[in-house]
N, C-alpha and C positions, 0 to 999 in steps of 0.2 A: 440372385442380387447380384451381388457383389461381383458373378462375375461376362450376365449383363451390359456393363458396360460403364457399371462405379465404380469410380475415380473417387479417390485420397480431400479431393476439393467437393465433391458431394459427404462423404459424411461428414468435416466437419460443418457445412451449412446446419445438416441435421445436427448435431448434435451442440450444437451455440444456439439456437435455436431454443433444439429440448434447456438446458443448460438454464438458460436467460427468465423463457419462457415471452417476451417479443423481439421483433425483426428489428429497435432502432436499441437493443442491449447486444446481442449479439453481430450485432455487426460493429457496435462499438468495440467488442472482444478481438474479429477480422484486421477487425480495419477499412473497412466497407461503405458504404453510404445505407440508410437502411433501404431506397427503392432499389439498391442491388438484391442487397439480399431477397426480395421480395422477388423478380425478373427470374436470378438461381433459383427461392423456391418452386418456383415455377417451373419450370424450366427444367429443374431435378421429377416433377412428379409428368409433367406433361411427357418424358422420356422414360417411364419406366413407368407411367395408368399403374399408383398405388398412391398410396397416401398416409406418412409418417408421420406427420402434422395437422392435430385440428383444430383451426381458428375460431378458440370462444370469448367470450369479450373481457372473460381478466389476462385474456397471453391465449400460445398460442398451449393445448398440450399432446400427449403418445397419446397416437392412435391404437390399437393393441398390439397390429401388426408393426409400428410403430416402437412400440413394450422388449419384442425380442429382438428387429433390429439391434435395440442398441444394447446390448452388454456385448455383439460383436463388431460394435464398431467400434466405443473403447479400449477391445483387448488392440482393434489394427488402430488403433491413435497407441494404446503402450507403445507397439509393436513401435511405428516411427519414429517418436517422442528417442525411444531409448535406443533407435539408428543416431535418429540425431547427434543424441547427445555422444555416443563412437566415435562417430566421426569427429567433434567438433573436439573431446579428449584429444588425436593424435594430431592436434593443431597445432603447429609450436611460434608461431606468425605473431612479432610484439605488435599487431594492424589487427587490424576489422573493428567488428560493432562489439560493445558489453551494454544492454540493456541492465541495469538498476534502474530498481523499486525504493520507492522509500516514502512515506509519508511527509503531508505536509511542509511541516515544521518542519524536517530538518533538507528537506533536499537544500535547499540555501545557502542551511545554514554550514553544511555538511560535503553535499556531494558539489558545492557549485568551481566551491576555493578549490577539491578534487580538478577536476575537470583546465583549472588554468593553467594545473600544474603539469599535469599529463599532457595539455596540446609544448605544454616547453618539454618536457624530457622524449615525448615518444609523441608522437606526431599522425603517425600511422591511426590513435586507437580514437575510432571514432565510441563519445558517449549518447545513447539514450538513455532517459534521465525521465522515467516517469513517479515524480508520484499522485497518492493516490493513498487511498481507507481505504482499499479495498487489499486483500491478503495477496494478492495473486500466488501465479501456481508459481513456480520452480522445477516440479515436476515438470509439469505439460509445456513449459519454455517458455510461459508468457513473462520470463525475469528471467536475467542469468546470475543474478545479483539482489539480493531485499539483506534491511536493514531493514530494521519494526523495537522498533522499544516494549518489545515479547519472545518468549522463546520458540524457538521450531516447532516443528514437527513433524513425528518422521522418521524412519533408520534411518534416508536416505539424502537427507539434509545435513550440507558438514556444517554446523552450527560453534563461533565462536560470545563469547561478550568483551564487545569491547567495550565499553561502559554504562555511566549512569549517568541520568536527568535528576537531577533535585527539581523540588518543587517547592512556592511557595505561594503566600496570598500576598496579590495587594491593592494599591485602590491609583484612583488620582492621587499629585498632592491637596492638590486647591479644593477638592472633594470632600481631602482627609479636615481640612486646615479650619472651613467652616462652621465642625465640631460637630455636622449630627449626624446621625443612626445614618449608620448607610445597606442599604439591598445589597441582594446575591445575582454573581451575574450564575450562572451554572448551567449545569448541562442536561439534556432531555432523559424523561424519566427514561429511555430504555440505557440508557447507559445512570441509573444515580445507584447502582453498587460498586461503579470504582470507585480503591482507595480516596484519590484525592474527590471527590465529592459528596462522601460521611465522613469526612474533612473536614471540609465548608461548613458541614451541618452542625454536625459537632461539638467549634465549635463555638457557631451563632446561631442555633436552636430556633431563635425568633426570630430572626430577622427575615420579609419578606422576600421572597424572589424577582425582583424587574426585568428579568430576561433570563431565557434560557436557549443555548444552538453545543450542536455537537462542536465547534470551529475552536481550534485554538486562535484563529486569525480575526476570531469575532470578540473571543475574549479581546484578547488584546485589544483593541478597539474600542469596544465596551467600560475596556478598567479606560484607558486614556479620555477619555467621551466623560469620562464621569458620574458614569452610570451606575458603577457601583464598585461593594468588596468580589474578585473572580479567581483563584487561585494555573498561576501560570508558572513555564520552565524557567527557570529560575537563569539563563542564561537566554533566554527572550525579553523577563520582567527587567532585569537588573540593566539590558539597555536601554529603558529608555527612563530619559533624566525628568519627567512626566509623572515617575510612577514615585510609591514608595512600599519597598516591601514589610511587610506588619505580620509576618509569621514563617517559619520557615519549617516545613517540613520532616521527625527524624527519616535517616538510614530506611528503617520501615515501607514511606509511602514513594521517596526514588521509582524510578523503573526502571532496568536493566536496558539497557543495549545490545539487540545478537546484530549482531552478521552474520551472512547463509552464504551458501552455495550449494550446491546437487552434487552430491558427493562423484560422478562421473569426466565433473566439469575441471573441480578440483583444481589441477594441476595445469590449464591452460594455461599459458603464460599469458594474455595478455589479459586473461581474468583474475588471474590469480595478481597481476600487477594492481590492476583497480584494486584490487576484495588492499593489499598492502599501507594500498595509499589511503582508503579510506580510512581504517585503522590507522593510519599517522598521523589525519587531518583531528581523529576526533582525540587523540592522543597529545597532540598540540593544543590543542584551543583546550585552556584548565575549566570554562565552565560543567563541561563532564566530566563527572568524578572517575576518578580508577575502578578499568572494569573488575 
């Protein structure tokens, strides 16, 4: 089938829909619109006279033919990505685009100051900043560099620990001054296993839960609004004059900060410059513990 005119763009469409299960999700991954994805899929099926994906009530699933093609498509994807990394590995220019991903909490605190400094020192470098709670793949070139509050997996990823995020329990000063017991602002059940969540509950076992969310910015705003007690990163909570820190977590609750890059790209000059700039920024901000 591949020899009958199927190209890499065809395979990317099929892989994205198979992995995401919806046209909307696949479109987001490939940077396209949902209608464009639909037209591309229909054109593929018309051109090849074959259906690799079946639309079901819960989304798209692979047909038996699609399942047999998937392994071939993934091998081709791996070869294409390896070729791209080999080419980038020979790129010696201190110019071009570097795609950086991190969680929403760290993007404005760490990466934005780095971009400002790099613009003065290396104006030819353009940073694409992707704040995302998903773990974007460095192997699949979804990002060049990742800054995460967790360890990386995979022998192909070169990673280094660059800092630690200390945690504390906070509440609004006005709410505390009223002297009434406060409820909790905590995570959804799917994050109930996190050390910070269990720590909060252990300290306040009888407190009712007023609100659940997995968004740490929401936790901050909830605390400022006086809704209740919540766990925040200390660099986040200590910067708010309207909040009071009631408890500081011990080192066992710290979240380690890790910088990762694919091993094939670690020596590309523009990528290395950005990595070192991010590490230097974290070291300079005393709110992050030593690596």
